[in-house]
C-alpha positions as CSV (number, residue, x, y, z in Angstrom):
1,M,0.0,0.0,0.0
2,N,1.3,3.4,-1.0
3,I,-0.8,6.3,0.2
4,S,-0.2,10.0,-0.4
5,V,1.5,12.1,2.3
6,S,-1.6,14.2,2.8
7,S,-3.9,11.2,3.2
8,W,-1.4,9.5,5.5
9,M,-1.1,12.7,7.7
10,S,-4.9,12.9,7.8
11,R,-5.1,9.3,9.0
12,V,-2.4,9.9,11.6
13,F,-4.1,13.0,12.9
14,A,-7.6,11.4,12.9
15,N,-6.3,8.7,15.1
16,R,-4.4,11.1,17.3
17,V,-1.1,9.5,16.3
18,D,-2.1,6.0,17.4
19,C,-0.9,4.7,14.0
20,P,0.1,1.1,13.4
21,V,3.8,0.6,13.7
22,S,3.9,-1.2,10.3
23,L,2.5,1.9,8.6
24,V,5.2,4.0,10.2
25,A,7.9,1.6,9.2
26,Q,6.7,1.7,5.6
27,H,7.0,5.5,5.5
28,T,10.3,5.6,7.3
29,H,11.6,3.1,4.8
30,Q,10.4,5.4,1.9
31,L,12.2,8.3,3.6
32,R,15.4,6.3,3.9
33,M,15.1,5.3,0.2
34,G,15.3,9.0,-0.7
35,Q,11.6,9.8,-1.2
36,W,11.8,13.3,0.3
37,F,8.9,15.6,0.7
38,R,9.6,19.2,-0.3
39,C,8.1,22.0,1.8
40,P,6.9,25.3,0.4
41,S,8.5,28.4,2.0
42,T,5.5,28.6,4.3
43,G,6.3,25.0,5.2
44,F,4.8,22.5,7.6
45,G,5.8,24.8,10.5
46,P,2.3,25.1,11.9
47,F,2.1,21.3,11.9
48,Y,5.5,20.0,12.7
49,S,8.9,21.2,13.6
50,A,10.4,18.1,12.0
51,R,13.5,16.9,13.9
52,C,13.4,13.3,13.0
53,A,14.3,10.4,15.3
54,F,16.4,9.1,12.4
55,S,18.5,12.2,12.4
56,E,21.6,10.0,12.6
57,T,20.8,8.5,9.2
58,L,18.7,11.1,7.4
59,R,20.5,14.3,6.5
60,F,17.9,17.0,6.0
61,K,18.7,19.6,3.4
62,E,18.5,22.9,5.2
63,H,15.5,25.1,4.3
64,C,14.3,22.9,1.5
65,A,13.2,19.5,2.7
66,C,11.6,18.0,5.8
67,A,10.7,14.4,6.7
68,V,7.0,14.2,7.4
69,F,6.3,11.1,9.4
70,L,5.1,9.9,12.7
71,L,8.4,9.8,14.5
72,A,9.0,13.6,14.2
73,E,10.4,14.3,17.7
74,R,9.1,17.9,18.0
75,H,6.6,19.5,18.0
76,V,3.0,18.4,17.2
77,H,0.9,21.6,17.0
78,P,-1.6,21.9,19.8
79,Y,-4.4,22.5,17.3
80,L,-3.9,19.1,15.9
81,L,-3.3,17.2,19.1
82,K,-5.1,18.0,22.3
83,K,-2.9,18.8,25.2
84,P,-2.7,15.9,27.7
85,N,-3.9,16.3,31.2
86,Q,-0.7,16.7,33.2
87,E,-1.8,16.8,36.8
88,T,1.2,17.1,39.0
89,R,1.1,16.4,42.7
90,L,4.1,16.3,45.0
91,E,6.5,16.4,42.1
92,T,4.9,13.2,40.6
93,I,4.1,13.2,36.9
94,M,0.7,11.5,36.8
95,S,0.9,10.4,33.2
96,T,0.4,7.0,31.8
97,A,2.6,7.4,28.7
98,P,5.3,10.0,27.9
99,K,3.9,13.2,26.4
100,E,6.6,14.8,24.4
101,A,7.5,18.5,25.1
102,H,6.3,21.1,22.7
103,A,6.3,24.9,22.7
104,G,4.0,27.4,21.1
105,G,4.5,30.8,19.7
106,V,7.5,32.2,17.8
107,Q,10.6,30.1,18.6
108,K,14.2,31.4,18.6
109,A,16.4,29.5,16.2
110,F,18.9,27.3,17.9
111,A,21.9,25.5,16.4
112,P,21.5,21.8,15.8
113,P,23.7,19.5,18.0
114,R,27.3,19.4,16.8
115,D,29.4,16.2,16.9
116,F,32.7,16.3,18.6
117,T,35.4,13.7,19.4
118,W,38.1,13.3,21.9
119,Q,40.8,10.8,22.5
120,S,41.1,8.4,25.5
121,A,44.3,7.9,27.3
122,D,44.8,4.6,25.5
123,G,44.1,6.0,22.1
124,L,40.4,5.3,21.4
125,Q,38.4,8.0,19.6
126,L,35.4,8.8,21.7
127,Y,32.3,10.7,20.6
128,G,29.9,13.3,22.0
129,R,27.3,15.8,21.1
130,N,27.2,19.5,21.8
131,W,24.0,21.6,22.0
132,I,25.5,25.1,21.9
133,V,23.9,28.3,23.0
134,D,24.8,31.8,21.7
135,S,24.0,33.8,24.8
136,P,25.8,36.5,26.7
137,P,27.5,35.1,29.8
138,D,25.1,36.8,32.1
139,E,22.1,35.1,30.4
140,A,23.6,31.6,29.8
141,G,22.5,28.8,32.2
142,I,24.9,26.3,33.7
143,P,26.3,23.7,31.3
144,V,24.9,20.2,31.7
145,V,27.0,17.0,31.1
146,C,24.7,14.1,30.2
147,L,25.9,10.6,31.0
148,P,23.9,7.6,29.6
149,G,23.2,4.2,31.0
150,L,25.2,1.0,30.6
151,S,24.4,0.1,27.0
152,R,22.8,3.4,26.0
153,N,24.2,6.4,24.1
154,S,24.0,10.2,23.7
155,R,20.7,10.0,21.7
156,D,18.8,9.2,24.9
157,F,19.2,12.9,25.7
158,N,17.9,14.4,22.4
159,D,14.6,15.7,23.8
160,I,15.7,17.1,27.1
161,A,18.9,18.6,25.6
162,H,16.9,20.4,23.0
163,Y,14.6,21.8,25.7
164,L,17.5,22.9,27.9
165,Q,19.2,24.5,25.0
166,E,16.1,26.6,24.6
167,Q,16.5,27.6,28.2
168,N,20.1,28.8,27.4
169,H,21.9,25.8,28.8
170,H,24.9,24.4,26.9
171,V,24.3,20.6,26.9
172,I,26.9,17.9,26.3
173,A,26.1,14.2,25.9
174,L,28.8,11.6,25.8
175,D,29.1,8.1,24.3
176,Y,31.2,5.8,26.5
177,R,33.8,3.6,24.9
178,G,32.0,0.8,23.1
179,R,28.7,2.6,22.8
180,G,27.1,4.9,20.2
181,K,29.7,6.3,17.8
182,S,32.7,5.8,20.1
183,D,35.4,3.2,19.3
184,W,35.0,-0.3,20.7
185,D,37.7,-1.5,23.0
186,S,39.5,-4.7,22.1
187,D,39.6,-5.6,25.8
188,W,36.2,-5.9,27.4
189,R,37.7,-5.5,30.8
190,N,38.2,-1.8,30.0
191,Y,34.4,-1.3,30.0
192,A,34.8,-0.4,33.7
193,L,33.7,2.5,35.7
194,P,37.2,3.8,36.6
195,I,38.4,3.8,33.0
196,E,35.2,5.4,31.8
197,E,35.5,8.0,34.5
198,N,38.9,9.0,33.1
199,D,37.4,9.2,29.7
200,I,34.7,11.6,31.0
201,A,37.4,13.7,32.7
202,L,39.2,14.1,29.5
203,A,36.1,15.2,27.7
204,I,35.4,17.8,30.4
205,E,39.0,19.0,30.1
206,K,38.7,19.2,26.3
207,L,35.5,21.3,26.5
208,G,37.0,23.6,29.1
209,L,34.1,23.3,31.5
210,K,34.8,25.4,34.6
211,R,31.4,24.8,36.2
212,F,28.7,22.3,35.2
213,A,25.9,20.0,36.4
214,V,25.6,16.3,35.7
215,L,22.5,14.5,34.5
216,G,23.3,10.8,34.9
217,T,21.0,8.0,33.8
218,S,21.6,4.7,35.6
219,R,25.3,4.0,35.1
220,G,25.7,7.7,34.4
221,G,24.5,8.4,38.0
222,L,27.1,6.0,39.4
223,H,29.7,8.0,37.5
224,A,28.3,11.2,39.2
225,L,28.7,9.6,42.6
226,V,32.4,8.9,42.0
227,M,33.0,12.3,40.3
228,A,32.1,14.1,43.5
229,G,35.5,13.1,44.8
230,R,37.2,14.6,41.7
231,Y,35.2,17.8,41.2
232,P,34.4,20.1,44.2
233,A,31.0,21.8,44.4
234,E,32.5,24.9,42.9
235,Q,32.9,23.0,39.6
236,M,30.4,20.2,39.6
237,A,27.6,22.3,41.1
238,G,24.7,19.8,41.1
239,V,23.7,16.3,40.2
240,I,20.5,14.8,38.7
241,F,20.2,11.1,39.2
242,N,17.9,9.5,36.6
243,D,16.7,6.3,38.3
244,V,19.8,5.4,40.2
245,G,21.1,5.9,43.7
246,P,23.5,4.6,46.4
247,H,21.6,1.4,46.7
248,I,20.8,-0.8,43.7
249,E,18.3,-3.6,43.7
250,M,20.2,-6.7,42.6
251,R,17.1,-8.3,40.9
252,A,17.3,-5.5,38.3
253,V,21.0,-6.1,37.8
254,H,20.3,-9.8,37.1
255,R,17.5,-8.8,34.7
256,I,19.8,-6.6,32.8
257,A,22.6,-9.2,32.7
258,A,20.2,-11.8,31.3
259,T,19.4,-9.6,28.2
260,L,22.6,-7.7,27.6
261,G,24.3,-8.7,24.3
262,H,21.3,-10.6,23.0
263,R,19.1,-9.6,20.0
264,M,21.8,-7.3,18.8
265,S,20.5,-7.1,15.2
266,A,17.1,-6.9,13.5
267,G,15.8,-6.6,10.0
268,S,13.8,-3.5,10.6
269,L,13.3,-0.8,13.2
270,E,9.9,-2.3,13.8
271,Q,11.5,-5.5,14.8
272,V,13.9,-3.6,17.2
273,A,10.8,-2.0,18.8
274,E,9.2,-5.4,19.2
275,N,12.3,-6.8,20.8
276,L,12.4,-3.9,23.3
277,E,8.8,-4.3,24.2
278,H,9.4,-8.0,24.8
279,T,12.5,-7.3,26.9
280,I,11.5,-4.3,29.0
281,G,7.8,-4.1,28.5
282,L,7.0,-4.6,32.2
283,Q,9.1,-1.4,33.0
284,F,7.0,0.7,30.6
285,P,3.4,-0.7,30.7
286,A,1.9,2.5,29.2
287,F,4.1,2.5,26.1
288,V,2.3,2.2,22.8
289,G,3.7,1.4,19.3
290,K,5.0,4.9,18.6
291,D,6.8,5.0,21.9
292,W,8.6,1.7,21.3
293,L,9.5,2.8,17.8
294,K,11.0,6.1,19.1
295,L,13.0,4.3,21.7
296,A,14.2,1.9,19.1
297,G,15.5,4.8,17.1
298,Q,17.5,6.0,20.1
299,L,19.1,2.6,20.8
300,A,19.7,1.2,17.3
301,S,21.2,2.5,14.1
302,E,20.9,1.4,10.5
303,S,23.4,-1.1,9.0
304,K,23.8,-2.7,5.7
305,D,21.7,-5.7,6.9
306,G,19.0,-3.8,8.8
307,F,19.5,-2.3,12.3
308,V,22.0,-3.0,15.0
309,M,22.0,-2.1,18.7
310,D,24.6,0.7,19.3
311,Y,26.9,-1.0,21.8
312,D,29.6,-3.7,21.9
313,P,28.0,-7.0,22.9
314,A,31.2,-7.7,24.8
315,L,29.8,-5.5,27.6
316,A,27.9,-8.7,28.7
317,H,31.2,-10.2,29.9
318,Q,31.1,-7.7,32.8
319,F,28.3,-9.8,34.3
320,A,29.7,-13.3,33.5
321,S,30.9,-13.8,37.1
322,L,27.9,-12.2,38.7
323,D,27.2,-14.0,42.0
324,D,23.5,-14.4,42.6
325,A,24.1,-14.3,46.4
326,A,26.3,-11.2,46.3
327,P,24.9,-8.2,48.1
328,A,24.6,-4.8,46.4
329,P,27.6,-2.6,47.0
330,D,27.3,0.1,49.7
331,L,27.6,3.4,47.8
332,W,26.1,5.6,50.6
333,P,29.6,7.0,51.6
334,L,29.9,8.3,48.0
335,Y,26.5,9.9,48.2
336,D,27.5,11.6,51.4
337,R,30.2,13.5,49.4
338,L,27.4,15.3,47.6
339,I,26.0,16.9,50.7
340,D,27.6,20.2,49.7
341,R,25.7,20.6,46.5
342,P,22.0,20.2,45.4
343,V,20.7,16.9,44.2
344,M,17.7,15.9,42.2
345,V,16.4,12.3,42.0
346,I,14.2,11.2,39.1
347,H,12.5,8.0,39.9
348,G,10.5,5.7,37.6
349,E,7.5,4.5,39.6
350,K,7.8,1.0,38.0
351,S,11.6,0.8,38.4
352,D,13.0,-2.4,39.7
353,L,16.5,-0.9,40.1
354,L,15.8,2.2,42.3
355,S,13.3,1.6,45.1
356,A,11.0,4.0,46.8
357,D,12.8,3.3,50.1
358,T,16.2,4.3,48.6
359,C,14.6,7.5,47.2
360,K,13.2,8.3,50.6
361,R,16.6,7.9,52.3
362,M,18.3,10.0,49.6
363,I,16.0,12.9,50.3
364,E,16.0,12.5,54.1
365,T,19.8,12.3,54.4
366,H,20.6,15.3,52.1
367,P,19.8,18.9,53.1
368,N,19.2,20.0,49.6
369,A,17.6,17.1,47.6
370,R,14.3,16.8,45.7
371,L,12.4,13.9,44.2
372,K,10.5,13.6,41.0
373,T,8.6,10.4,40.6
374,I,7.3,9.6,37.1
375,S,4.2,7.4,37.0
376,G,3.9,4.6,34.5
377,Q,7.6,4.3,33.8
378,G,10.4,2.1,35.1
379,H,14.1,1.8,34.6
380,A,15.0,4.2,33.3
381,P,12.6,7.1,32.6
382,V,13.0,8.3,29.0
383,L,13.0,12.0,29.7
384,W,10.6,12.9,27.0
385,E,7.9,14.6,28.9
386,T,7.3,18.4,29.3
387,D,6.9,18.1,33.1
388,T,10.2,16.4,33.4
389,H,11.9,19.0,31.3
390,E,10.5,21.8,33.3
391,A,11.4,20.2,36.6
392,V,15.0,19.7,35.5
393,A,15.1,23.3,34.2
394,R,13.9,24.6,37.6
395,F,16.5,22.7,39.4
396,L,19.3,24.0,37.1
397,R,18.1,27.6,37.5
398,E,18.8,27.3,41.2
399,L,22.4,26.4,40.4
400,C,22.9,29.6,38.4
401,P,24.5,32.7,40.1
402,V,22.1,35.5,40.9
403,K,22.0,37.8,37.9
404,H,21.8,41.4,38.7
405,S,19.6,43.4,36.4
406,K,21.1,46.6,35.0
407,N,19.9,49.9,36.3
408,R,17.4,51.5,34.0
409,S,17.0,55.3,33.8
């Protein structure tokens, strides 16, 4: 079946974007095959700001072409899609599925993310992404260093980085060695926290970051715990933990170990989405087809034979000697080092890795900590929702020095 763009869009909008994954896959395939849709100068601006989830493989020609399909990351116009009810109580997002952030009105143009590389101490080329802001120093927010989870990559932060860039924050997201676009290590034993920490330090040095905050998802939060010993509060001014803390539930570690390195390739993005739903569906019970497909676009990239997960399967060797009876490591002393700087904890309500009890203790034992629980999501929250973006932005604003307004005559 090959339908026109206009009739396809009408069908999508009529169904409020609850479109079969197979139809989406068909059109994304057409886009990958070079069937571009040209916009007039007035464009599809009122309908989409098309920043495609396949931005790694689709190179949009500036000002002349846009990809019009369901996975456009931003922004569905509020006229076409009703705003969701986003009732917030006690910093809990009471949503059953992620509602992607959007903004109305005239938007300032921001530069797209820029790739950069740096070299590890042992000669690997490592990759990161920069969301740059062009603001006077007295208007710029604190830079944010985003650190992904164990097998994840910098694309996990696309949505929140774009939002924070709009709030004048310079955002940096890193790919660890063996993940994303960074080189794989020939020795899997180097996929270890201390070596990755040194890689992160070299990136921070290369970028010349004098003061920054860290947003760490899962493994990225563990890095933040250790980094507190390297960077004083004057430099690493605050930490956002995305579904991780000083105590980790070992049942989650065993679950992750059982799936890591499996189902590394798939014939289509639709199949990647199905694999993810099969693997972590219990963590995200409210996800629908379009959510799984978007997540698949973050975790896999196109290859000559289909799609492949963006990490070295040798990561699984880290768990080969995992002892079922071994207790979780005690990381509370590391958390205590953060007592001199603000902390934010994002907790997935369905998470099997970060418990509500651990969150409670993190808040009670820290003089300047806050908790954001996201309903309907587990490990780890995807950071797509407007409320999450706004909560993170509020936290970051409190880390910025007080800006004195100029006297006006």
